[in-house]
KOLGU-4560 file (N, C-alpha, C; in nm, 3 decimals, padded with zeros to 5 digits):
<recs>
<n_xx: 11.385 n_yy: 09.632 n_zz: 08.827 ca_xx: 11.353 ca_yy: 09.804 ca_zz: 08.993 c_xx: 11.253 c_yy: 09.798 c_zz: 08.903 mol: A seq: 1 type: UNK>
<n_xx: 11.195 n_yy: 09.807 n_zz: 08.799 ca_xx: 11.095 ca_yy: 09.904 ca_zz: 08.738 c_xx: 10.982 c_yy: 09.843 c_zz: 08.768 mol: A seq: 2 type: UNK>
<n_xx: 11.053 n_yy: 09.668 n_zz: 08.727 ca_xx: 10.871 ca_yy: 09.656 ca_zz: 08.762 c_xx: 10.813 c_yy: 09.580 c_zz: 08.859 mol: A seq: 3 type: UNK>
<n_xx: 10.904 n_yy: 09.609 n_zz: 08.969 ca_xx: 10.906 ca_yy: 09.609 ca_zz: 09.126 c_xx: 10.804 c_yy: 09.753 c_zz: 09.148 mol: A seq: 4 type: UNK>
<n_xx: 10.873 n_yy: 09.881 n_zz: 09.109 ca_xx: 10.756 ca_yy: 09.983 ca_zz: 09.152 c_xx: 10.615 c_yy: 09.939 c_zz: 09.051 mol: A seq: 5 type: UNK>
<n_xx: 10.663 n_yy: 09.977 n_zz: 08.909 ca_xx: 10.494 ca_yy: 09.919 ca_zz: 08.884 c_xx: 10.414 c_yy: 09.796 c_zz: 08.956 mol: A seq: 6 type: UNK>
<n_xx: 10.416 n_yy: 09.705 n_zz: 09.003 ca_xx: 10.415 ca_yy: 09.685 ca_zz: 09.098 c_xx: 10.380 c_yy: 09.694 c_zz: 09.216 mol: A seq: 7 type: UNK>
<n_xx: 10.378 n_yy: 09.760 n_zz: 09.263 ca_xx: 10.433 ca_yy: 09.893 ca_zz: 09.377 c_xx: 10.269 c_yy: 09.908 c_zz: 09.374 mol: A seq: 8 type: UNK>
<n_xx: 10.231 n_yy: 09.998 n_zz: 09.234 ca_xx: 10.163 ca_yy: 10.108 ca_zz: 09.236 c_xx: 10.072 c_yy: 10.029 c_zz: 09.206 mol: A seq: 9 type: UNK>
<n_xx: 10.102 n_yy: 09.966 n_zz: 09.054 ca_xx: 09.939 ca_yy: 09.921 ca_zz: 09.021 c_xx: 09.894 c_yy: 09.862 c_zz: 09.248 mol: A seq: 10 type: UNK>
<n_xx: 09.937 n_yy: 09.812 n_zz: 09.330 ca_xx: 09.914 ca_yy: 09.783 ca_zz: 09.423 c_xx: 09.810 c_yy: 09.851 c_zz: 09.535 mol: A seq: 11 type: UNK>
<n_xx: 09.874 n_yy: 09.975 n_zz: 09.460 ca_xx: 09.808 ca_yy: 10.070 ca_zz: 09.525 c_xx: 09.703 c_yy: 10.097 c_zz: 09.544 mol: A seq: 12 type: UNK>
<n_xx: 09.684 n_yy: 10.112 n_zz: 09.340 ca_xx: 09.561 ca_yy: 10.178 ca_zz: 09.317 c_xx: 09.460 c_yy: 10.105 c_zz: 09.284 mol: A seq: 13 type: UNK>
<n_xx: 09.479 n_yy: 09.960 n_zz: 09.304 ca_xx: 09.344 ca_yy: 09.843 ca_zz: 09.350 c_xx: 09.305 c_yy: 09.859 c_zz: 09.477 mol: A seq: 14 type: UNK>
<n_xx: 09.417 n_yy: 09.894 n_zz: 09.598 ca_xx: 09.360 ca_yy: 09.929 ca_zz: 09.690 c_xx: 09.270 c_yy: 10.039 c_zz: 09.722 mol: A seq: 15 type: UNK>
<n_xx: 09.358 n_yy: 10.144 n_zz: 09.677 ca_xx: 09.306 ca_yy: 10.255 ca_zz: 09.692 c_xx: 09.119 c_yy: 10.247 c_zz: 09.620 mol: A seq: 16 type: UNK>
<n_xx: 09.171 n_yy: 10.161 n_zz: 09.529 ca_xx: 08.940 ca_yy: 10.169 ca_zz: 09.400 c_xx: 08.907 c_yy: 10.057 c_zz: 09.562 mol: A seq: 17 type: UNK>
<n_xx: 08.931 n_yy: 09.986 n_zz: 09.624 ca_xx: 08.826 ca_yy: 09.914 ca_zz: 09.658 c_xx: 08.806 c_yy: 10.029 c_zz: 09.780 mol: A seq: 18 type: UNK>
<n_xx: 08.828 n_yy: 10.095 n_zz: 09.878 ca_xx: 08.858 ca_yy: 10.185 ca_zz: 09.968 c_xx: 08.776 c_yy: 10.231 c_zz: 09.967 mol: A seq: 19 type: UNK>
<n_xx: 08.743 n_yy: 10.326 n_zz: 09.821 ca_xx: 08.657 ca_yy: 10.362 ca_zz: 09.785 c_xx: 08.511 c_yy: 10.309 c_zz: 09.760 mol: A seq: 20 type: UNK>
<n_xx: 08.495 n_yy: 10.215 n_zz: 09.632 ca_xx: 08.381 ca_yy: 10.152 ca_zz: 09.684 c_xx: 08.356 c_yy: 10.113 c_zz: 09.794 mol: A seq: 21 type: UNK>
<n_xx: 08.392 n_yy: 10.051 n_zz: 09.864 ca_xx: 08.401 ca_yy: 09.997 ca_zz: 10.020 c_xx: 08.331 c_yy: 10.084 c_zz: 10.069 mol: A seq: 22 type: UNK>
<n_xx: 08.332 n_yy: 10.151 n_zz: 10.058 ca_xx: 08.249 ca_yy: 10.355 ca_zz: 10.125 c_xx: 08.156 c_yy: 10.400 c_zz: 10.084 mol: A seq: 23 type: UNK>
<n_xx: 08.184 n_yy: 10.451 n_zz: 09.918 ca_xx: 07.966 ca_yy: 10.391 ca_zz: 09.822 c_xx: 07.893 c_yy: 10.253 c_zz: 09.888 mol: A seq: 24 type: UNK>
<n_xx: 07.971 n_yy: 10.211 n_zz: 09.909 ca_xx: 07.789 ca_yy: 10.089 ca_zz: 09.954 c_xx: 07.805 c_yy: 10.114 c_zz: 10.130 mol: A seq: 25 type: UNK>
<n_xx: 07.891 n_yy: 10.139 n_zz: 10.202 ca_xx: 07.878 ca_yy: 10.205 ca_zz: 10.341 c_xx: 07.757 c_yy: 10.343 c_zz: 10.372 mol: A seq: 26 type: UNK>
<n_xx: 07.746 n_yy: 10.391 n_zz: 10.212 ca_xx: 07.693 ca_yy: 10.549 ca_zz: 10.209 c_xx: 07.492 c_yy: 10.567 c_zz: 10.225 mol: A seq: 27 type: UNK>
<n_xx: 07.465 n_yy: 10.350 n_zz: 10.153 ca_xx: 07.334 ca_yy: 10.320 ca_zz: 10.120 c_xx: 07.264 c_yy: 10.270 c_zz: 10.243 mol: A seq: 28 type: UNK>
<n_xx: 07.166 n_yy: 10.197 n_zz: 10.222 ca_xx: 07.101 ca_yy: 10.110 ca_zz: 10.278 c_xx: 07.173 c_yy: 09.967 c_zz: 10.279 mol: A seq: 29 type: UNK>
<n_xx: 07.210 n_yy: 09.919 n_zz: 10.399 ca_xx: 07.269 ca_yy: 09.759 ca_zz: 10.374 c_xx: 07.172 c_yy: 09.632 c_zz: 10.505 mol: A seq: 30 type: UNK>
<n_xx: 07.190 n_yy: 09.533 n_zz: 10.403 ca_xx: 07.132 ca_yy: 09.448 ca_zz: 10.545 c_xx: 07.203 c_yy: 09.328 c_zz: 10.606 mol: A seq: 31 type: UNK>
<n_xx: 07.181 n_yy: 09.303 n_zz: 10.702 ca_xx: 07.231 ca_yy: 09.274 ca_zz: 10.804 c_xx: 07.151 c_yy: 09.156 c_zz: 10.890 mol: A seq: 32 type: UNK>
<n_xx: 07.223 n_yy: 08.984 n_zz: 10.844 ca_xx: 07.078 ca_yy: 08.882 ca_zz: 10.853 c_xx: 07.211 c_yy: 08.770 c_zz: 10.929 mol: A seq: 33 type: UNK>
<n_xx: 07.229 n_yy: 08.832 n_zz: 11.047 ca_xx: 07.393 ca_yy: 08.736 ca_zz: 11.088 c_xx: 07.272 c_yy: 08.565 c_zz: 11.124 mol: A seq: 34 type: UNK>
<n_xx: 07.241 n_yy: 08.498 n_zz: 11.094 ca_xx: 07.110 ca_yy: 08.362 ca_zz: 11.109 c_xx: 07.064 c_yy: 08.357 c_zz: 10.902 mol: A seq: 35 type: UNK>
<n_xx: 07.146 n_yy: 08.260 n_zz: 10.860 ca_xx: 07.051 ca_yy: 08.253 ca_zz: 10.674 c_xx: 07.038 c_yy: 08.166 c_zz: 10.706 mol: A seq: 36 type: UNK>
<n_xx: 07.041 n_yy: 08.039 n_zz: 10.863 ca_xx: 07.027 ca_yy: 07.878 ca_zz: 10.884 c_xx: 06.959 c_yy: 07.889 c_zz: 10.950 mol: A seq: 37 type: UNK>
<n_xx: 06.867 n_yy: 07.781 n_zz: 10.961 ca_xx: 06.767 ca_yy: 07.700 ca_zz: 11.081 c_xx: 06.759 c_yy: 07.563 c_zz: 11.074 mol: A seq: 38 type: UNK>
<n_xx: 06.761 n_yy: 07.512 n_zz: 11.210 ca_xx: 06.812 ca_yy: 07.316 ca_zz: 11.145 c_xx: 06.666 c_yy: 07.309 c_zz: 11.277 mol: A seq: 39 type: UNK>
<n_xx: 06.549 n_yy: 07.276 n_zz: 11.254 ca_xx: 06.472 ca_yy: 07.230 ca_zz: 11.279 c_xx: 06.505 c_yy: 07.135 c_zz: 11.328 mol: A seq: 40 type: UNK>
<n_xx: 06.586 n_yy: 07.049 n_zz: 11.256 ca_xx: 06.583 ca_yy: 06.859 ca_zz: 11.288 c_xx: 06.495 c_yy: 06.776 c_zz: 11.280 mol: A seq: 41 type: UNK>
<n_xx: 06.442 n_yy: 06.669 n_zz: 11.313 ca_xx: 06.302 ca_yy: 06.579 ca_zz: 11.244 c_xx: 06.199 c_yy: 06.647 c_zz: 11.363 mol: A seq: 42 type: UNK>
<n_xx: 06.065 n_yy: 06.726 n_zz: 11.212 ca_xx: 05.992 ca_yy: 06.769 ca_zz: 11.237 c_xx: 05.883 c_yy: 06.653 c_zz: 11.153 mol: A seq: 43 type: UNK>
<n_xx: 05.737 n_yy: 06.621 n_zz: 11.288 ca_xx: 05.684 ca_yy: 06.539 ca_zz: 11.209 c_xx: 05.579 c_yy: 06.595 c_zz: 11.164 mol: A seq: 44 type: UNK>
<n_xx: 05.493 n_yy: 06.442 n_zz: 11.024 ca_xx: 05.389 ca_yy: 06.550 ca_zz: 11.012 c_xx: 05.317 c_yy: 06.630 c_zz: 11.066 mol: A seq: 45 type: UNK>
<n_xx: 05.217 n_yy: 06.690 n_zz: 10.979 ca_xx: 05.060 ca_yy: 06.802 ca_zz: 11.009 c_xx: 05.210 c_yy: 06.865 c_zz: 11.129 mol: A seq: 46 type: UNK>
<n_xx: 05.327 n_yy: 06.908 n_zz: 11.225 ca_xx: 05.332 ca_yy: 07.016 ca_zz: 11.298 c_xx: 05.341 c_yy: 07.145 c_zz: 11.234 mol: A seq: 47 type: UNK>
<n_xx: 05.265 n_yy: 07.273 n_zz: 11.296 ca_xx: 05.345 ca_yy: 07.334 ca_zz: 11.308 c_xx: 05.506 c_yy: 07.461 c_zz: 11.353 mol: A seq: 48 type: UNK>
<n_xx: 05.562 n_yy: 07.473 n_zz: 11.295 ca_xx: 05.654 ca_yy: 07.534 ca_zz: 11.286 c_xx: 05.692 c_yy: 07.672 c_zz: 11.247 mol: A seq: 49 type: UNK>
<n_xx: 05.842 n_yy: 07.766 n_zz: 11.323 ca_xx: 05.828 ca_yy: 07.824 ca_zz: 11.278 c_xx: 05.939 c_yy: 07.961 c_zz: 11.365 mol: A seq: 50 type: UNK>
<n_xx: 06.004 n_yy: 07.978 n_zz: 11.258 ca_xx: 06.109 ca_yy: 08.121 ca_zz: 11.338 c_xx: 06.164 c_yy: 08.252 c_zz: 11.357 mol: A seq: 51 type: UNK>
<n_xx: 06.188 n_yy: 08.250 n_zz: 11.439 ca_xx: 06.243 ca_yy: 08.422 ca_zz: 11.326 c_xx: 06.353 c_yy: 08.416 c_zz: 11.289 mol: A seq: 52 type: UNK>
<n_xx: 06.398 n_yy: 08.584 n_zz: 11.257 ca_xx: 06.541 ca_yy: 08.604 ca_zz: 11.164 c_xx: 06.545 c_yy: 08.742 c_zz: 11.188 mol: A seq: 53 type: UNK>
<n_xx: 06.618 n_yy: 08.767 n_zz: 11.254 ca_xx: 06.686 ca_yy: 08.919 ca_zz: 11.226 c_xx: 06.776 c_yy: 09.006 c_zz: 11.130 mol: A seq: 54 type: UNK>
<n_xx: 06.673 n_yy: 09.116 n_zz: 11.153 ca_xx: 06.764 ca_yy: 09.165 ca_zz: 11.013 c_xx: 06.768 c_yy: 09.290 c_zz: 10.981 mol: A seq: 55 type: UNK>
<n_xx: 06.811 n_yy: 09.368 n_zz: 10.955 ca_xx: 06.885 ca_yy: 09.473 ca_zz: 11.072 c_xx: 06.966 c_yy: 09.535 c_zz: 10.905 mol: A seq: 56 type: UNK>
<n_xx: 06.925 n_yy: 09.648 n_zz: 10.923 ca_xx: 07.008 ca_yy: 09.789 ca_zz: 10.848 c_xx: 07.105 c_yy: 09.857 c_zz: 10.988 mol: A seq: 57 type: UNK>
<n_xx: 07.233 n_yy: 09.800 n_zz: 10.872 ca_xx: 07.300 ca_yy: 09.878 ca_zz: 10.957 c_xx: 07.404 c_yy: 09.931 c_zz: 10.861 mol: A seq: 58 type: UNK>
<n_xx: 07.375 n_yy: 10.020 n_zz: 10.741 ca_xx: 07.317 ca_yy: 10.133 ca_zz: 10.665 c_xx: 07.335 c_yy: 10.212 c_zz: 10.768 mol: A seq: 59 type: UNK>
<n_xx: 07.342 n_yy: 10.314 n_zz: 10.651 ca_xx: 07.338 ca_yy: 10.488 ca_zz: 10.659 c_xx: 07.252 c_yy: 10.543 c_zz: 10.568 mol: A seq: 60 type: UNK>
<n_xx: 07.150 n_yy: 10.511 n_zz: 10.580 ca_xx: 06.994 ca_yy: 10.551 ca_zz: 10.449 c_xx: 06.886 c_yy: 10.387 c_zz: 10.449 mol: A seq: 61 type: UNK>
<n_xx: 06.703 n_yy: 10.433 n_zz: 10.397 ca_xx: 06.661 ca_yy: 10.379 ca_zz: 10.519 c_xx: 06.593 c_yy: 10.270 c_zz: 10.445 mol: A seq: 62 type: UNK>
<n_xx: 06.633 n_yy: 10.141 n_zz: 10.440 ca_xx: 06.597 ca_yy: 09.959 ca_zz: 10.373 c_xx: 06.385 c_yy: 09.958 c_zz: 10.364 mol: A seq: 63 type: UNK>
<n_xx: 06.348 n_yy: 09.953 n_zz: 10.215 ca_xx: 06.248 ca_yy: 09.947 ca_zz: 10.217 c_xx: 06.301 c_yy: 09.826 c_zz: 10.187 mol: A seq: 64 type: UNK>
<n_xx: 06.258 n_yy: 09.720 n_zz: 10.194 ca_xx: 06.209 ca_yy: 09.577 ca_zz: 10.212 c_xx: 06.036 c_yy: 09.548 c_zz: 10.134 mol: A seq: 65 type: UNK>
<n_xx: 06.059 n_yy: 09.483 n_zz: 09.955 ca_xx: 05.915 ca_yy: 09.563 ca_zz: 09.913 c_xx: 05.902 c_yy: 09.455 c_zz: 09.865 mol: A seq: 66 type: UNK>
<n_xx: 05.953 n_yy: 09.294 n_zz: 09.930 ca_xx: 05.889 ca_yy: 09.225 ca_zz: 09.834 c_xx: 05.938 c_yy: 09.077 c_zz: 09.925 mol: A seq: 67 type: UNK>
<n_xx: 05.899 n_yy: 08.991 n_zz: 09.932 ca_xx: 05.977 ca_yy: 08.913 ca_zz: 10.058 c_xx: 05.894 c_yy: 08.761 c_zz: 09.964 mol: A seq: 68 type: UNK>
<n_xx: 05.990 n_yy: 08.585 n_zz: 09.918 ca_xx: 05.902 ca_yy: 08.499 ca_zz: 09.889 c_xx: 06.003 c_yy: 08.396 c_zz: 10.011 mol: A seq: 69 type: UNK>
<n_xx: 05.916 n_yy: 08.342 n_zz: 10.123 ca_xx: 05.986 ca_yy: 08.206 ca_zz: 10.145 c_xx: 06.003 c_yy: 08.060 c_zz: 10.107 mol: A seq: 70 type: UNK>
<n_xx: 06.097 n_yy: 08.038 n_zz: 10.098 ca_xx: 06.167 ca_yy: 07.903 ca_zz: 10.021 c_xx: 06.166 c_yy: 07.912 c_zz: 10.127 mol: A seq: 71 type: UNK>
</recs>
């Protein structure tokens, strides 16, 4: 019985800690990129191609993008 109470108490504390962490993360900027990959399929040599990605700040603070590296 005591073990069950301890397990339930531990799980409750883990749940509370997770809630506090998620609230702390929600207060700052948060980057959301719904589509992280795009398949162009077959591209002939010397072709010029492009694709736009939606980048959105869903956090509660200003998001600063200071450096971008294409890959």
